[in-house]
C-alpha positions in Angstrom: 0.0 0.0 0.0 1.3 3.5 -0.9 0.8 6.3 1.5 -0.6 9.3 -0.4 1.0 12.7 0.3 0.0 16.1 -1.1 3.1 18.3 -1.4 2.4 22.0 -1.2 5.8 23.9 -1.1 4.2 27.3 -1.3 6.2 30.5 -1.3 9.7 31.7 -0.4 11.8 29.3 1.6 8.9 26.8 1.6 10.1 25.5 -1.8 13.7 25.0 -0.5 12.9 23.3 2.8 10.3 21.1 1.2 12.9 19.7 -1.2 15.0 18.6 1.8 12.1 17.0 3.6 11.3 14.9 0.5 15.0 13.9 0.3 14.7 12.6 3.9 11.4 10.8 3.2 13.0 9.1 0.1 15.6 7.7 2.5 12.9 6.6 4.9 11.1 4.9 2.0 14.1 2.8 1.1 15.2 2.0 4.6 11.8 0.9 6.0 10.4 -0.5 2.7 7.5 2.1 2.8 5.9 3.3 -0.4 5.0 6.9 -0.6 3.1 8.5 -3.5 3.6 12.3 -3.8 1.6 14.8 -5.8 2.7 18.4 -5.8 0.4 21.4 -6.1 0.4 25.1 -5.9 -0.7 27.0 -2.8 -0.5 30.6 -1.5 1.1 33.3 -3.5 2.4 31.0 -6.1 -1.1 29.8 -6.7 -2.4 33.3 -6.9 0.2 34.2 -9.6 -0.6 31.1 -11.6 -4.3 30.6 -11.1 -5.7 33.7 -9.5 -6.6 31.7 -6.3 -4.5 30.9 -3.2 -6.3 27.5 -2.9 -7.3 26.5 -6.5 -9.5 23.6 -7.4 -6.6 21.5 -8.7 -4.9 21.8 -5.3 -8.2 20.9 -3.5 -8.5 17.7 -5.6 -5.0 16.7 -4.7 -5.5 17.4 -1.0 -8.8 15.5 -1.1 -6.9 12.5 -2.6 -4.1 12.6 0.0 -3.8 10.8 3.3 -1.7 13.7 4.6 -0.6 17.2 3.5 3.0 18.5 3.7 2.9 22.3 3.6 5.9 24.6 3.2 5.0 28.3 3.8 2.9 31.0 2.2 2.9 34.8 1.8 5.3 37.6 1.3 5.4 41.4 0.5 4.4 40.7 -3.1 0.8 39.9 -2.1 0.4 42.2 0.9 -1.5 44.8 -1.3 -4.3 42.3 -1.8 -7.5 42.6 0.3 -7.0 40.7 3.6 -9.4 37.9 2.7 -7.4 37.2 -0.5 -3.9 37.2 1.0 -2.1 33.9 0.9 -2.1 33.2 4.7 -5.9 33.7 5.1 -7.0 32.4 1.7 -5.0 29.2 1.8 -4.4 28.0 5.4 -7.8 28.8 6.9 -9.8 27.1 4.1 -7.7 23.9 4.4 -8.3 23.7 8.1 -12.0 24.2 7.6 -12.3 21.8 4.6 -10.7 18.9 6.6 -11.9 19.8 10.1 -8.4 20.0 11.4 -9.4 20.7 15.0 -6.2 19.5 16.8 -3.0 21.6 16.5 0.1 19.8 17.7 3.1 22.1 18.4 6.3 20.6 19.7 8.7 22.9 21.5 12.1 21.1 21.5 15.5 22.2 22.7 18.0 19.6 21.5 20.9 19.1 23.9 23.3 20.6 21.3 21.2 23.8 21.1 20.8 24.5 24.8 22.6 27.8 24.4 20.0 29.0 21.9 17.3 29.0 24.6 16.9 32.4 26.4 16.5 30.4 29.7 19.4 30.4 32.1 21.6 27.4 32.2 20.7 26.8 35.9 17.1 26.3 34.8 17.9 24.0 31.8 20.8 22.2 33.3 22.7 20.0 30.8 19.6 18.7 29.1 17.2 20.3 26.6 13.5 19.7 26.8 10.7 18.3 24.6 7.2 19.6 25.1 4.1 18.9 22.9 1.3 21.5 23.1 -2.0 20.0 21.9 -4.3 23.0 21.1 -8.0 22.9 20.2 -8.1 24.8 17.0 -11.7 25.2 15.8 -13.7 26.1 19.0 -13.6 28.3 22.0 -13.6 32.1 22.3 -12.3 32.6 18.7 -15.4 31.1 17.2 -18.2 31.4 19.9 -21.4 33.4 19.2 -22.4 36.1 19.9 -19.3 37.9 18.7 -18.8 41.5 17.6 -18.8 45.2 18.6 -22.3 46.5 19.4 -24.0 49.8 20.3 -25.8 49.8 23.6 -27.5 53.0 24.9 -25.0 55.2 23.0 -22.0 53.2 24.1 -20.0 50.6 22.3 -19.3 47.1 23.8 -17.2 44.3 22.4 -18.3 40.7 22.9 -16.5 37.4 22.4 -18.1 34.3 23.7 -16.2 31.4 25.2 -18.1 28.2 24.3 -17.0 24.6 24.5 -19.3 21.6 24.0 -18.5 18.4 25.8 -17.8 16.6 22.5 -15.2 19.3 21.4 -13.4 18.9 24.7 -13.6 15.1 24.6 -12.1 14.8 21.1 -9.1 17.1 21.7 -8.5 15.4 25.1 -8.3 12.0 23.3 -5.7 13.4 20.9 -3.6 14.6 23.8 -3.8 11.3 25.7 -3.1 9.2 22.6 -0.1 11.4 21.9 1.2 11.0 25.5 1.2 7.2 25.0 4.0 7.6 22.5 5.9 9.9 24.8 6.3 10.0 28.6 2.6 9.3 29.5 2.1 12.7 31.2 -0.7 15.2 30.3 -1.0 18.7 31.8 -4.5 20.1 31.2 -4.7 23.9 31.2 -7.9 25.7 32.2 -9.2 28.7 34.3 -11.8 26.6 36.2 -11.6 29.0 39.2 -13.5 31.7 37.3 -14.8 30.4 33.9 -17.8 28.0 33.6 -16.7 26.7 30.3 -13.4 25.7 31.9 -15.3 23.9 34.8 -16.8 21.7 32.0 -13.3 21.4 30.4 -11.8 20.0 33.6 -14.8 17.7 34.1 -14.6 16.2 30.6 -10.8 15.9 30.7 -11.1 13.9 33.9 -13.7 11.7 32.3 -11.4 11.0 29.3 -8.5 10.3 31.6 -10.3 7.3 33.1 -9.8 5.6 29.8 -6.0 6.1 30.0 -5.1 4.8 33.5 -1.4 4.6 32.5 -1.2 8.3 31.8 -0.5 10.8 34.6 -2.9 13.7 34.5 -2.4 17.1 36.2 -4.4 20.3 36.0 -2.9 23.8 35.8 -4.6 27.1 35.9 -3.3 29.0 32.8 -1.6 31.8 34.7 0.3 29.2 36.8 1.1 27.2 33.6 2.7 30.2 32.0 4.9 30.7 35.1 5.8 27.1 35.4 6.9 26.9 31.7 9.6 29.4 32.5 10.5 28.2 36.0 10.9 24.5 35.0 9.9 23.4 31.5 11.2 19.9 32.2 8.1 19.2 34.3 5.9 19.2 31.2 5.5 16.6 28.4 2.1 17.0 26.7 0.2 20.2 27.4 -3.6 20.1 26.6 -5.3 23.4 26.1 -8.2 25.2 24.5 -7.9 27.5 21.6 -6.9 30.8 23.2 -4.8 29.3 26.1 -3.1 27.0 23.6 -2.4 29.8 21.2 -0.6 31.8 24.0 1.3 28.9 25.6 2.5 27.3 22.4 4.1 30.6 21.4 5.6 30.9 24.9 7.0 27.4 24.7 8.3 28.1 21.2 10.1 31.2 22.3 11.9 29.2 25.1 13.6 27.1 22.4 15.2 30.2 20.9 15.1 28.7 17.4 12.0 29.0 15.2 13.8 27.2 12.4 13.7 24.0 14.4 9.9 23.9 15.2 7.5 21.7 13.3 3.7 21.5 13.7 0.7 19.5 12.8 -3.1 20.1 12.5 -5.1 16.8 12.4 -8.7 15.6 12.3 -10.4 12.6 13.9 -9.5 10.4 10.9 -5.8 11.4 11.5 -5.6 13.2 8.2 -3.3 16.1 8.9 -1.6 19.2 7.6 2.1 19.2 8.6 4.1 22.5 8.4 7.0 24.3 9.9 6.2 27.1 12.4 8.3 29.6 10.5 7.0 31.7 7.6 8.1 32.1 4.0 11.1 34.3 5.0 11.2 36.2 1.6 14.4 38.1 2.8 16.4 34.9 2.6 14.5 33.0 -0.1 16.6 31.7 -2.9 19.9 32.1 -1.0 20.1 28.5 0.0 20.7 29.3 3.7 17.3 28.4 5.2 17.1 25.9 8.0 15.2 22.8 6.7 15.0 21.1 10.1 11.5 22.3 11.0 10.1 21.0 7.7 12.0 17.7 8.1 10.7 17.3 11.6 7.2 18.1 10.3 7.5 15.1 8.0 8.5 13.0 11.0 5.3 14.2 12.8 3.3 13.1 9.7 4.8 9.6 9.9 3.9 9.4 13.6 0.4 10.9 13.7 -1.1 10.2 10.3 0.6 6.9 9.5 1.4 5.5 12.9 5.1 4.9 11.9 6.8 5.6 15.3 10.1 3.9 14.4 10.4 5.8 11.1 9.5 9.1 12.9 12.1 8.5 15.6 14.7 7.7 12.9 14.3 11.2 11.4 14.4 12.9 14.8 17.5 10.9 15.8 19.2 11.9 12.5 18.5 15.6 13.1 19.9 15.3 16.6 23.0 13.5 15.5 23.7 16.0 12.8 23.4 18.9 15.3 25.6 17.0 17.7 28.3 16.8 15.0 28.3 20.6 14.9 26.5 21.3 11.6 24.5 24.5 11.7 22.6 26.6 9.3 22.9 30.4 9.5 20.1 30.8 12.0 21.9 28.5 14.5 25.5 29.4 13.8 27.3 31.0 16.8 30.8 31.0 15.2 32.1 28.6 17.7 35.1 26.4 17.0 33.2 23.1 16.9 30.4 24.5 14.6 30.3 24.0 10.9 28.2 26.4 8.8 26.2 24.7 6.0 23.4 25.6 3.7 19.9 24.2 3.2 20.8 21.4 0.8 23.9 20.2 2.8 21.9 20.2 6.0 19.2 18.1 4.4 21.7 15.7 2.8 23.6 15.2 6.1 20.3 14.4 7.9 19.3 12.0 5.2 22.6 10.2 5.4 22.1 9.6 9.1 19.0 7.6 8.6 
């Protein structure tokens, strides 16, 4: 059986880093005797230029066909003059999430041991070990989507309303994703809420506790969101899987990402209940360095590893990629964003970094 993958390189450095991810997947294919079928399509600004649409019909057909979607990056100054609803970021990513009901956003925040000095945290907090946290964020509900929503006139005064709503089934399905993910990690889930003041979060905690009973081997803890934000800085090692609603997950995933100090290393996934997913690096299209061959491909490569793990249930193959990335960093190879001009470091470009990672598999 061939696993079907839609390849959407997009704009800017998306094209360059995607090439390296496919190089690594080719090596995985030969080593593990796995058959992949790739179909490439236009997305974002490149699609606007060629088709007049950031998410054209041909691309939709390929994404419908695929078991998973690899996504590079979209956007850039060239398309910033377009109306907001037609700009690549809004007209490409949001429709994909909606079309495939990608309700679960998985954002790892990883500090590899070799990159500890990239973190803004003090060495006495990190010690000699990096950390590996996975934020599981609910992506399609909560205060960003609740009704009523808007700015209204009331007795000559304006008031703004955003409504925090979560249904039990929305909480249950995102909780299941977090607990299932924890089974492939350290079997620890930290659920984030504000149950001391918000009724929706009282329900959140109740449903998470209910789901936890189905995973007796997983250790569950509850954190109020303000405490969680502090604890991430005080001792990130205490966390493994962080489960959060849309707004809290949005904030905490960015905080955790900042603690790594290296956006070029951060992958992400957005998946649905059938495990179809969109896998993309956290970084953008970086038009200022596009075409220079200096972009860091690690986030895109690690996104491919997430695809193997979460859409295809290929844990061994996913770990092989992650180990290859770690070993390459341990040998001192660095792209420009990671290079500190230290004696043991070796500056390499996008292609060489991808090649060295592939050779480690």
